[in-house]
N, C-alpha and C positions, 0 to 999 in steps of 0.2 A: 134628953141626951141619947136615949135608946133610939128615938126616931132618927137622930142625926147619924148614929152609927149604922142604922139600917140603910139610910140614903147613901152613905159613903160606900157601904158594902155593895149596894146595887150598882152604883156608878163604876166601882172597880170591876165588878163582874161584866158589865157592858163593855168596858174598855178592853178587858182581856179577850172577850169573845170577838170584838171588832178587830183587835190586833191579830188574833188567830185567823180570822176570816180573810183579812187583807194579805197576810203572809201566804195563806193557801191559794188565794187568787193570783198572787204574784208568781207563785211557783207553778201554776197550771200552764199547760202547753197551749201556745197560741200559734198555729201554723201560718207561715207567710202566704201560702197558697191554699185556699179552701173553697171548693165549689160543691154545693149541695143542690141537686136538681130534681124537681118533681116533674117527671116526664108525662106529657099528655094532659097536663092541667093548666088552667088559666089563672089559678090562684096559688099563693104560697101556702105551705103546710109546715106545722111544727111537730116534730117527733123527738122525744127525749130531750126537750129543751133546745133542739136544733132546728133552724129554719131552712127548709128546702124551697128553693125559688122555682116558680113555674118556668118551664122551658119556652113559654110564649111571652116572657117578660119583655116589655118595651125597652127596658134598660140595656139588655144584652140578649143576643140570640145565640144559643149554644149549638143547635143542630142545623144541618143543611141537607135537605132532601125535598124534591118536588113530589107532591102527592102523598105526604105522610098524613096519617089520620090519628086524631086524639080519641081514645076509647075510654068510656066510663063503664066500670063494672056494674053488674046487676046482682041482686039478691046477696049482698055482702053482709056479714055479721057486723053488729054495731061496734065491736072492739077492733076491727081491722084498721090499722093506721092509714092515714090519708094518702101516704105515698103509694100504698098498694091498692088504692081504689081507682086509679087511672093508669093508662099506659100509652106510649107512643108507638104506633104501628107503622111499619115500613114495608112497602111492596117491592122495593128495589134498594140498591146500595145506598147507604146513608152514613153520615158521620157527625159526631159531636167534637167540637174543638174547644180547648181550654188554654188560654194563655197562662203561662207560669213564669214567675220571676226568679225562681231559685233552682239552681242545678242540684240534682241529687235524687234520692229515692222518693217516689210518690206512691201513696196508697190509692188504689182504684177499686172502688166497690160498686158492683152492678147488682141492682135489686130486680127480682123477677117474681111476678105473680100472675099465673094464667087465669085471667078474668073470664067470668061467664058473661056472654053477651049475645043477644038475639041478632045483632048486626054483623059481627065478625066472629068466625070460629077460630079460636086460637089453637085448636087441634091441628090446624094447617101450619103452625109455626115450626120452622126448622131453619136454623141460620148459623152463621159463623160470626165471631167477634175478634177483632184485632185491636191491640193497643200499642201505638208507636211502633208498628211493624212486627209485633209479636202476636202470633195466633194464640189466643187465650181460651176460646171456645170454638168447637167444631161440631157441626151437625147437632146443635143444641136446640132442644124443644122448649126451653123455659122452665124445666122442672115438672113435677107432678101437679095434679089438681088439688093436692091435699093442703097446700099453703105456700107461703112466700119462701124464696130462697135468696141468699146473698152469696155472691162469688167475689172473693177478695184477691187482689193481685198487688205485688210490689214491683214497680217499674222504675228503672233508672232513667232519668231524663237529662239529656245533654242539651237538647234544643229548647227553645222557649215556649213549647206547647205540648200538650197531651192530646192526641188524636185517637178517638175511639170510633172504629168502623163497624157497622152492622151490615151483613151481607146475607140475603136469603140464599139457602143452599141450592134451590132450584127456582126456575121462573114462576112456578106455581105456589111457592112457599112464601111465608111471611117472617119478618123479624120484629121483635118488640123489646121494650125495656120500660120498667116502671119508675126507677130512680137511679141516679148516678152520684157517686161521691168521688171527688179528686182532691186529695189532701197531701201536702208536702209532709214527709215523715221527719221525725227528729233525727238529728245527725247520728245519734248513738243507737238507733233502732237496729241497723244491720252493720255489724262489724265487717271489716274487709278480709279477715283471716279466720278460717275455721280448721278444726282438726279432722282430717279425712281418715276414715276407717274402711279399709278394703275388705273384700269378702274373705280373704285369707287371714285377717286379723292384724295386718301391718297398719301402722298409723303414719301420717305425714301432715303436711300443711297444704291448704288450698287458699290461694290468694285471689284478689279481685272479686270477692264474693258479692260486694255491694252492687256491682254493675250487672249482676245476673237478674233476669226476670224470674219472678217466683209467684206461685199460687199458694195461698194458705190452705192446706188440706185439713189439718187438725189444730185446734187450740184447746188444751185440756187443763182444767183446774183440778189438780190431784187432791183428793180428800175433801174437797169443798163443793159448794153449790154452784149453780149456774151464775156467771157474771154477765150482766147485760151491758149494752153500750152506755147506759145511764151511769154506771158505776166504774167506767174505765176511761182513763184520760185520753185514749185514742179511739174511743167509741167502738171497742171490740166486744165480741161475744166469746166467753170461755164456757165450755160445757163440762159436767162432772165426768170422772174417770171410770165410773162403775162398770159400764159395758165393755171397757177395753182391758180391765184388769183380769188376767187369766191365771196367774199363779201367785201364791203368797197372800191371797186375799184373806184366808182364815187366820193367818199368822200376823196380819198387819192391823194397825189401829189408825183411826183418823185423829189428827192433832189439830187443835184450835188455839189461837193466840189472840188475846184481847189487848195486848200492849201495843206500843208504837213500833212500827217497822222502821228500822234505821237505814235510810238510803244514804250512801256515801259517795263523795266525788270519785269518779273512776270505777264505781261499781254499777250494778243494775239500777236504773232510774225508774221512776213511776211510769214512764212511757214504755219502758221495756216490759214491765209487769206491774199491775196495780196492787194495792194493799190486799184486796180480797183474794188474790192468788197466793201472796206470800204469807198471809196469816192463817193459812190452812195447809195441811200436808197429810201424807200417808206415811207412817213409820213402821219399821219392823224392829221388834225387841227380842233379845235373847230369851226372855222369860216365856215367850210364846213358842218359838222354834227357830232354828238357824236355817233360814231359807231366803232365796232371792225373791224380790217382787218383780213381776214382769207384766208389761202391757203390750198388746198386739194391735197393730193398726193396718188394715188393708190398704194397699196402694196400687197404682198402675205401674206396669213395667216400662222400661225404656228411658228412665229419667234418673238424675241424681236428686237426692233429697237432703235438705238442711234440717237437722234435728236439734232443737234448742231445748235444753233441760234446765229448769229453774229450781234453785235451792235457797232455802232460808232456814237456818237452825232455830226453830221455835220450840224444840222439844228438849234440848240438853239443859241440864241444870248449871253447867259451868263450861268453860272453854276447854279445848283440846281433849274432848271425850268422843267426838264423832269422826270416825274414819270408815270409809266404805268404798266398794268398787262399782264402776259403771260399765255396763255391757250394751253393745249394739249388735243385734242379730246374733247373739251368743258369743261375740268376740269381745275381749277385754279392751275397752276404749279408754278408761282412766283407772289407774290402780292407786289405791290408798288415798282417795280424795279427802283432803283435810279442810273442812269448811272453815274452821277457825283461822287457819293461815290464809285462805283465799279471801276472807272478808276483813282482813286486817285486825283479827282478834276482837271482833265485835259480834255478840249474839244478836239474833233477829235482824241480821243484815243480809239483803238479797245478793245473790250471785247466780250467774248463768254460764253455761258452756255450750258452744256450737260444735256439732259434729256433722260431717258430710259423708254420706254413703252413696256409692254407685250401686243402685239396686240390681240384684240378680235374682231371678225367680228361684224359689226354694225347690229342692228335689221332688217334693210332693206335688208341685205344680201350683201351689198357692202363692198369692202375691201379697206379702205383708212385711212390715218392719216391726221387730221386737225390741223394746227398750226395757232394760233391767237394772236394778240396783241391789247390791247385796253386801254382806259383811266382808271385811278384809282381815288379814292376819294381824293388823294393828288394833282391831276392835277390842275394847276392854272386856275382861271376863265378868265384870259386874253385870249381874242379871238385869239391873235397872237401866243400863246404858242402851241408847238407841243403836241398832246395828246398821240401819240405812234409812234414808228418807228421800222423798221427792215432793216438790210443791206444784210443779207445772211442767207441761210438755207442749211444744209447738212443732209441727211437721210441715215443711214447705217444699213443694215440688219446684225444681229448677228447670229452666228451658233447655231443650235438647240442642243438637248441633244445627238444626234448622231454625232456631230461634222460637220454637213453638212450645207451648205448654199443653197442647192437645193434638197429638198425632205428628207424624213425620211429614209435615207440610209447611210451606212458607206462606206469608201473606200474599206474595205475588202469584203463587200457584192458585190460591183461593180466589183472588180477584179475577184472574184470567179464566178460570174454569167456571165462574159463576157470573156471566154477564147479566146486567140488569135489563129491565124491559126497554128502557130508553136506548141503551146501547144496542140492544138487539134490533130495535126498529131502525136505528141509524144504519146498522150493518146491512139490513135487508134493503133499505133504500139505496145505499151505495152499491150493493151488488146489482140491483136492477139498473141503476145508472150505467154501471160498467158494461152490462150486457147490451144495452142500447148503443152505448158508445162503440163497442166492438163491432156491432152489426153495421153501423155507418162506416166504420173504418174498413171493414172487409169489402163492402160495396165500392168504396172509394178506391181501394187498392186494385180491385178487378178492372174498374174503369180506366185506371192509370195504365195497367198492362195492355189493354186493348189499344189505347191511344199511342203507346210507345211502339208497338209492332205493326201498326197500320192494319189491323184485323178488320175484314169485311165479311159480310154474310155470304155463304156459298150459295150458288144457284141451285134451285130445286129441280132443274131440268136435267136429271141424270139419266144416262143410257140405261134402258130397262134390261138390256141383254147381259149386263155384267153387274148384277146387284151385289156380288160379293167381292168384286175386284178391288184391289188396293189402289188402282189408278182411277182418278176422277177426270172425266172429259166433259167439256162443255157440249151440250147437245146442239146438233145442227138441224136447222129447219129444212124440210124437203123442198 
């Protein structure tokens, strides 16, 4: 009988695990459009359980450029992922084209690793990159020699393709890329409306946010550890907040939650933020000191920025106990934020707010955005109550009036100012042809003028007595 109960218990356990796994898989995000490309390789590679297809695959050809070179890195460490061991090198303008079947925001990630090679010196790399007409990188060298880099962009796609162009900045320079990701984003990733916060503290609404091109500048897991693509449903990387926390650090505590994060319909989904972001936080308690917690992020001037702040009350013992204020660049952006009300009166339920700022350089000349949370007048006097909290921060640069994310230039300006070698050769050949054509044309026109006026050669027998005379006489023989 004991054996029978053991078997029944084991089968019940297997059933519950299988059910949980099937539910988890059914809830996982499956993008309609997904391209993972291992550039410069003739074999597929697997990174974080994701298969990157070689760009020389016989099934589909992603890139178009004559004379491109596949480069294999030398003296690489054994733990370097396969996608960073090869690169596609371009000596002139090139492009990758991806057919997409769904209109909306697409995530575009470009992977770079400046490989060491005895064949090609990537110190000569300097290039521009555009995605669907938006300049996303300008005079880019591919990063430092210290390791790989990933640049991530969110691009609205109206047409049926994503086109990535790589253009050497000068005729003597090179362009390269190690890997490319093009993935259709979930519908709820970028909301269409955000709260704008001006430099004078006034707030308003910004519409059509989803159709803006953006670059992800910071993605921070506040109070937690680094989150890798393996642990994120959208394969993102979230870094710890320690180096960005500037004030309130001594008065704050890191909070950890081991229970279940309660995602709700209409609230933040797992694709907006993963469990590993929402189950950690940094909190300020009255028992420590009454102070705001502030994080400072260096940014570039001349752009608007989307600031997404993630909240999940994993620290309160009951509802209606957490009220606090949110500040952007020292201006009050949200007063008396009530997490209980915002999450439908559910603890450990994720919630986020989007703020938009038009960046203006600080009087000191520094270029940074400051994000702060602090106690409000509604905060309880109970010393054990949390004064403020924050789980995560994302900062995204928005395209300027030229449609660019890197400088006040357009794609047309870059393409016209950076002719490739083939175009230059064609231009020189056409110029030579035009010179020859014009030479023949001028000779022909002169001949036509002579024929039209009956021009004949003058006699050389001119009277020697009047060498400077204006009248020419035919010489007479004696």
